[in-house]
Every structure is written in C-alpha cells, then in structure tokens.
C-alpha positions in Angstrom: -23.1 15.2 50.6 -21.5 17.0 47.6 -18.1 18.5 48.5 -16.8 21.8 47.0 -13.3 23.2 47.2 -13.1 26.9 47.0 -9.6 28.2 46.4 -9.2 31.7 47.8 -10.8 33.4 50.8 -11.5 36.7 49.0 -14.8 38.4 48.6 -16.1 36.1 45.8 -14.8 33.0 47.5 -16.3 33.8 50.9 -19.7 34.8 49.4 -19.8 31.6 47.4 -18.8 29.5 50.4 -21.7 31.0 52.4 -24.3 30.3 49.6 -23.1 26.7 48.9 -23.0 25.8 52.6 -26.5 27.1 53.1 -27.6 25.0 50.1 -26.3 21.8 51.8 -22.9 21.5 50.3 -19.9 20.5 52.3 -17.5 23.4 51.6 -13.8 23.6 52.1 -11.9 26.9 51.5 -8.2 26.9 51.1 -6.3 30.1 51.4 -2.6 30.6 50.9 -2.4 33.5 53.4 -2.1 32.5 57.1 -5.4 34.2 58.0 -8.1 36.4 56.4 -6.3 39.2 54.6 -6.4 42.7 56.0 -6.1 46.0 54.1 -7.5 46.5 50.6 -9.3 49.4 49.0 -12.6 50.9 50.0 -15.6 49.2 48.3 -19.1 50.6 47.8 -22.5 49.0 48.1 -24.2 50.2 45.0 -26.0 47.9 42.6 -25.1 44.2 42.7 -23.0 44.5 45.9 -26.0 45.6 47.9 -28.5 43.2 46.4 -26.3 40.1 46.9 -25.7 41.1 50.5 -29.4 41.6 51.0 -30.1 38.2 49.5 -27.5 36.7 51.9 -29.2 38.4 54.9 -26.0 40.3 55.7 -26.8 43.8 54.7 -27.5 45.2 58.1 -24.3 43.8 59.5 -22.3 45.3 56.6 -24.0 48.7 57.0 -22.7 48.8 60.5 -19.2 49.1 59.1 -19.7 52.1 56.8 -17.0 54.7 56.6 -18.4 58.3 56.4 -17.8 59.7 52.9 -18.3 63.2 51.6 -16.7 62.8 48.1 -13.5 63.0 46.2 -11.4 66.1 45.5 -8.4 66.7 43.2 -5.8 68.8 44.8 -2.6 70.8 44.2 0.6 70.2 46.1 -0.4 72.7 48.8 -3.7 70.9 49.4 -5.8 73.5 47.6 -8.6 72.0 45.5 -8.8 72.1 41.7 -12.1 70.2 41.6 -14.3 68.1 43.7 -17.1 65.5 43.3 -19.4 65.1 46.3 -21.2 61.8 46.9 -24.4 63.4 45.7 -23.0 63.8 42.2 -24.9 62.1 39.4 -27.7 61.2 41.8 -25.3 59.2 44.0 -23.6 57.4 41.1 -20.3 59.4 41.1 -16.9 58.1 41.8 -17.4 57.9 45.6 -20.6 56.4 47.1 -22.3 57.5 50.4 -22.2 53.8 51.4 -18.6 52.6 51.4 -16.7 50.3 53.7 -13.2 48.8 53.9 -12.8 45.6 52.0 -11.3 44.0 55.1 -14.6 44.7 57.0 -16.7 43.2 54.2 -14.4 40.1 54.2 -14.8 39.6 57.9 -18.6 39.8 57.7 -18.6 37.2 54.9 -16.1 35.0 56.8 -18.2 35.1 59.9 -21.3 34.0 58.0 -19.3 31.2 56.3 -18.1 29.9 59.6 -21.6 30.0 61.0 -22.8 27.9 58.0 -20.2 25.3 58.7 -17.5 26.1 56.1 -14.1 24.4 56.7 -10.9 26.5 56.3 -7.4 25.6 55.5 -5.1 28.6 55.8 -1.4 28.8 54.8 -2.0 26.2 52.1 -3.0 26.1 48.4 -3.6 23.6 45.6 -0.5 22.0 44.0 -2.1 19.6 41.4 -5.6 19.0 39.9 -6.3 15.6 38.4 -9.6 14.4 36.9 -10.9 11.1 38.2 -14.2 9.2 37.6 -15.3 10.4 41.1 -14.4 14.1 40.7 -11.2 16.2 40.9 -8.3 14.8 42.9 -6.5 17.7 44.6 -3.0 17.6 45.9 -2.4 20.3 48.4 0.9 22.0 48.9 0.9 20.7 52.5 0.7 17.2 51.3 -2.8 15.7 51.6 -4.7 14.4 48.6 -8.5 14.6 48.5 -11.3 14.3 45.9 -13.9 17.0 45.4 -17.0 17.1 43.3 -16.2 20.6 42.1 -13.2 23.0 42.4 -13.8 26.7 42.2 -10.9 29.0 41.6 -11.7 32.3 43.4 -8.0 33.1 44.0 -7.8 36.5 42.2 -6.2 37.8 39.1 -3.0 35.9 39.7 -5.0 32.7 40.2 -3.0 29.5 40.8 -6.1 27.5 40.0 -6.2 29.1 36.6 -2.5 28.5 36.0 -2.8 24.8 36.9 -5.9 24.2 34.7 -6.0 26.8 32.0 -2.3 27.7 31.4 0.1 30.5 32.3 -1.1 33.9 33.4 0.6 35.6 30.4 -1.9 34.0 28.1 -4.8 35.9 29.7 -3.3 39.0 31.3 -3.8 42.4 29.7 -1.7 45.0 31.6 -3.0 48.6 31.7 0.4 50.2 32.3 0.0 51.2 35.9 1.0 49.8 39.3 -0.7 50.7 42.6 0.4 50.3 46.2 -2.1 50.6 49.1 -1.8 50.5 52.9 -3.2 51.9 56.1 -1.7 54.9 57.6 -2.0 55.5 61.4 -2.8 59.1 62.1 -0.6 61.1 64.5 -0.9 64.5 66.0 0.4 66.2 62.9 -1.5 64.2 60.3 -3.6 66.4 58.0 -7.3 65.5 58.5 -9.5 64.3 55.6 -12.9 65.3 57.0 -14.6 62.6 55.0 -13.0 63.5 51.7 -10.9 61.3 49.5 -8.0 63.5 48.2 -6.2 62.8 45.0 -2.9 64.4 44.0 -1.1 63.9 40.7 2.3 64.8 39.3 3.6 64.6 35.7 4.9 61.2 34.7 1.8 59.2 35.7 2.4 59.5 39.5 -0.6 59.7 41.8 -1.2 59.8 45.5 -4.6 59.4 47.3 -5.7 59.4 50.9 -9.2 58.2 51.8 -11.1 58.0 55.1 -10.6 54.7 57.0 -11.4 53.6 60.5 -11.2 56.3 63.2 -7.5 57.3 63.5 -6.6 55.8 60.1 -6.3 56.8 56.5 -6.2 54.5 53.5 -3.3 55.4 51.2 -2.9 54.7 47.5 0.2 55.3 45.4 -0.1 54.9 41.6 2.8 55.0 39.1 3.6 53.8 35.6 4.7 50.2 35.5 3.5 46.8 34.1 5.5 44.7 36.5 6.3 44.8 40.3 8.6 42.7 42.5 7.3 40.4 45.1 9.9 40.8 47.9 8.9 43.4 50.5 12.2 45.3 50.5 12.2 45.4 46.7 8.7 46.8 46.7 9.7 49.6 49.1 12.7 50.4 46.8 10.4 50.6 43.8 8.1 53.0 45.7 11.0 55.1 46.8 12.3 55.4 43.3 8.9 56.1 41.7 8.0 58.9 44.2 11.4 60.4 44.9 11.0 64.2 45.1 7.2 64.1 44.7 5.1 66.7 46.4 2.1 66.9 48.8 2.4 64.1 51.4 4.7 61.8 49.3 7.5 61.7 51.9 5.0 61.0 54.7 3.5 58.2 52.7 6.8 56.6 51.8 7.8 56.6 55.5 4.4 55.1 56.6 4.7 52.3 53.9 7.8 51.0 55.6 6.0 50.1 58.8 2.5 49.4 57.4 1.5 45.7 58.1 -0.9 45.6 55.2 1.2 47.1 52.4 0.3 45.6 49.1 1.6 46.4 45.6 0.2 45.1 42.3 -0.3 46.1 38.7 -3.5 47.2 37.2 -4.5 44.4 34.8 -7.4 42.8 33.2 -8.0 39.0 32.7 -9.5 37.9 29.4 -10.3 34.2 29.0 -12.0 33.6 25.6 -12.0 29.8 25.8 -14.5 29.7 28.7 -14.3 29.8 32.5 -14.7 26.1 33.2 -12.9 22.9 32.4 -14.6 19.7 33.5 -15.4 20.1 37.2 -13.2 23.1 37.6 -14.6 26.6 37.3 -13.2 30.2 37.8 -15.1 33.0 39.4 -14.3 36.7 40.3 -11.0 38.2 39.2 -9.6 34.8 38.4 -12.1 34.6 35.5 -12.6 38.2 34.4 -10.7 40.8 36.3 -11.8 44.2 35.1 -9.2 46.0 37.2 -9.9 48.3 40.1 -10.2 51.1 37.5 -13.6 49.7 36.6 -15.0 50.4 40.1 -16.9 47.1 39.8 -14.6 44.4 41.1 -16.5 43.8 44.4 -19.9 44.0 42.7 -18.8 41.5 40.0 -17.3 39.1 42.6 -20.4 39.1 44.7 -22.7 38.7 41.7 -20.6 36.0 40.2 -20.7 34.0 43.5 -24.4 34.4 43.7 -25.0 33.4 40.0 -22.7 30.3 40.3 -24.5 29.2 43.5 -27.9 29.8 41.8 -26.8 27.8 38.7 -25.6 24.9 40.8 -28.9 25.0 42.8 -31.1 25.1 39.7 -29.4 22.1 38.2 -29.6 20.1 41.4 -25.9 19.5 41.5 -25.6 19.2 45.3 -28.1 16.3 45.3 -26.6 14.6 42.3 -23.1 15.9 41.3 -22.8 14.3 37.9 -20.5 15.6 35.2 -23.5 16.4 33.0 -25.3 18.5 35.7 -22.1 20.3 36.6 -21.3 21.1 33.0 -24.8 22.5 32.5 -24.6 24.6 35.7 -21.2 26.0 34.7 -22.5 26.9 31.3 -25.5 28.6 32.7 -23.4 30.6 35.1 -21.1 31.8 32.3 -24.0 32.7 30.1 -25.3 35.1 32.7 -22.0 36.5 33.9 -19.9 36.9 30.7 -21.9 39.8 29.3 -21.6 41.6 32.7 -17.9 41.0 32.9 -17.3 42.1 29.3 -19.2 45.3 29.9 -17.2 46.1 33.0 -13.9 45.5 31.1 -14.9 48.4 28.8 -13.4 51.1 30.9 -14.6 54.7 30.6 -12.8 56.5 27.8 -9.5 58.0 29.2 -9.9 56.1 32.5 -6.1 55.3 32.7 -5.2 58.9 31.9 -7.8 60.1 34.4 -6.2 58.2 37.3 -2.6 59.1 36.3 -2.2 61.9 33.8 1.1 62.1 32.0 1.7 65.8 31.8 1.0 68.9 33.9 -1.5 70.0 31.3 -3.2 66.6 31.5 -3.6 67.1 35.3 -5.2 70.4 34.9 -7.4 69.2 32.1 -8.6 66.2 34.1 -9.6 68.5 37.0 -11.5 70.7 34.6 -13.3 67.7 33.1 -14.3 66.6 36.6 -15.8 70.0 37.2 -17.6 70.3 33.9 -19.2 66.9 33.7 -21.2 67.5 36.9 -23.1 70.3 35.2 -26.8 69.2 34.5 -26.3 69.9 30.8 -23.7 67.1 30.6 -25.7 64.4 32.5 -26.9 62.8 29.2 -23.4 62.7 27.8 -22.1 61.0 31.0 -24.8 58.4 30.9 -24.0 57.7 27.3 -20.3 57.2 28.0 -21.1 55.0 31.0 -23.6 52.9 29.0 -22.6 49.4 28.2 -19.8 49.5 30.8 -21.5 47.8 33.6 -22.5 50.9 35.5 -26.2 50.9 34.6 -28.2 53.7 33.2 -29.5 55.2 36.4 -32.5 53.0 36.7 -30.9 50.7 39.2 -28.9 47.4 39.1 -29.7 44.8 36.5 -31.8 41.9 37.9 -30.0 38.6 38.7 -30.9 35.3 37.1 -32.9 34.4 40.2 -34.8 37.7 40.0 -35.5 37.3 36.3 -36.9 33.8 37.0 -39.2 35.1 39.7 -40.4 37.9 37.4 -41.1 35.4 34.6 -43.0 33.1 37.0 
C-alpha cells in the first residue's frame, strides 16, 4: 500500500488526507500543533469550496455549521453606518456570503471524515529532514523517528517548513503586502454590542482597522489590522504590538485589546503572498495550498483554493495510478498534471482587486470616506458590468458559477 505523508492538518491537508485515504492510500498527517487548531476567520462556501465538499460527501454536515449572515457594514466610531453591503449584493457574490462558517468548524468536519477513512495523525510533531532514497523520501521527524514515504505533501501554510527544507528560505518566495492582522474569538457579556448578523468594519487613519463578525452564539470573531510587514512570535510581544498599534483608537478598540489578552485562540500574522516560479514539486515532494501559492486572505479565495488544490492533487494521483504503482515517473507525471491545472487558478487569485489593500486599511480620513462611498456606489445596477470587469481574471468567476474541475472536464469530454 502506497504511503503518503501530509505535513499540516489545515483545510488543504485534511481534505487531501480524506481523498487519498478513500483512494486506498495509507495516509499519515503530521501537525506541529498539539491538536486541531481552533479559531481562524470565517470562510464561505461559494464556488470551489462548495463543489469539493459536495464531491467529498460532506456538504450536508458542513451546512449544519453555518453562521447566520446579513452582510457587512462600514461604520463610524459611534457605530453609525457609512455604507453597507448585504449578502444579496451582486447576486450573492459580494464580500459576505449567505453561506459562511467558522474555519474551525470546517476543519473539524474534515478531520472527522479523515479519521473515519483511517488517516493516522501525529500531533505536536513536524518534519526535520527530507532525504531522497531509491524507495521514496526518508523523513526524520522532530520527535526522532525516521520513516520512508512514497510521497510527501507540504500543506503546512504560508510559513511552510516543508517548503523551507526542500525549496529554500521563505524570503525567496514571500511577497509582503504591508499589513498585519490579528484575529481571535470574543466572548460576549451583558454589555457587548450585538451584531445582529452583520460584520462591522471600522477604520482609522494610519491603516488601522477593526472588524467584528458573527460567530457561534454568544461569541464574536474579531479582527485587528494594522500596517506592518513583520510580527513577533512570542505571545506577550504580540500583545505589546497590538497595544501599540491601537493605542487611542476609537469604536471598540479598548474592548478588543482587553479581550485579546485572554483569548485562547489569538493569532497574529502578516498579509503575504507566496510566489514559487520554479514549480511546486521536487522529486517526490509537492506543495499544496498556501504553502505553494498563498494569495493572502485579502483574495477571499484561500479556502476555495486549498480545497480545490487538494481535490486536483488527489485526482492527478488517481488518474496516473500512483497508489497502485508509486514509481518516480508516475509521481512526476501526476505532480505536473496537478500544477498544470492549479497554477492558472492560483495566479488569477493572486491578482488582487485594484486598491484591495487600501480598501481594507485606508491611510487617511479622506480615504476612509472615499472607500465607504465606493462601497455604496458599486452596488448600483449601472456599475455591475464594471465590477464584473474588475473581478475578471482574478479567480472570482464571471457570475456564471465556478469553473469546472479537471474531473468534471474529463466527464464532460467523455
């Protein structure tokens, strides 16, 4: 039985593990965290996300975890609204979807399916060394054991250790976008302002932004965005950075800073893209998801790309019969086929909408007002064609639905 090592138990890694295990692979997932990660931003089920989950037979379970959404509103410090975009905007293709759930819930569904399919897990561990042998890839784990796998898949995010070990330092591929973002869950109390299903976005000059989005009952998902291309790793240092960035900020800034200090799922990272021109595979090692092509959360396509990438990699391995005969030639052909399908999608997603960074975090007070005005104006029917033109070629489709997968194209051709 062919043996695959998947590094990273994120969305792409878990989806791939499910697909490979169902195809008859022995699958081991190694994850540096001690358990499945909690927290994370809200993700939607439009396009590729929904289709892949349908193909995996998980859509009904996922739909049971939806968080009610009404739209997004841009507000002033007193909470009054400058502009809003309901979920019905652009025929349901606006910034907020009517079908959204927390990333942690999606991860749990995929993890459950992977466990049911027989996937093996190693938590609190990661890869330390990758060495090619005549039989496969010899992997030395941080915990000490050494094993040989037929393929190794780096699905360990934009800061991929797999990529660093095999392709070189992150600095060679990272393109910072100039913003950092913290996110965490806030537990509502008696005096917490309600959201009523709306995501609220507040900005201040200097590229500072605060958002509050609906979460599980009694919870709100908080985002804090500020100008920076680097962030510290230590927890206390991260809190100090947030305190400095949002000192004196309005709206609910003081409340959010206090909540961040006790939030168990506080995360902080920079908004980056990953560009690997040399290819996503090297021998029997391949990258998928943000490790290969991170388009940044600003694209709104991270989850969809991760799910689709996992599905396409599994399909390529299936089509080339790798699980039955994991030769170097078959593996190379499968990886090449996978990249041929996914690279155009990833490249399109990395072409952010014009002004996307300024939209999330305007620099001046005039820019904040201008952004709100644009959000109002673009929803007018007369501007629909302009919006479609600007979104074209950036991975968001043209309103006719998601692009077909390789498997769908093969069925159509047959």
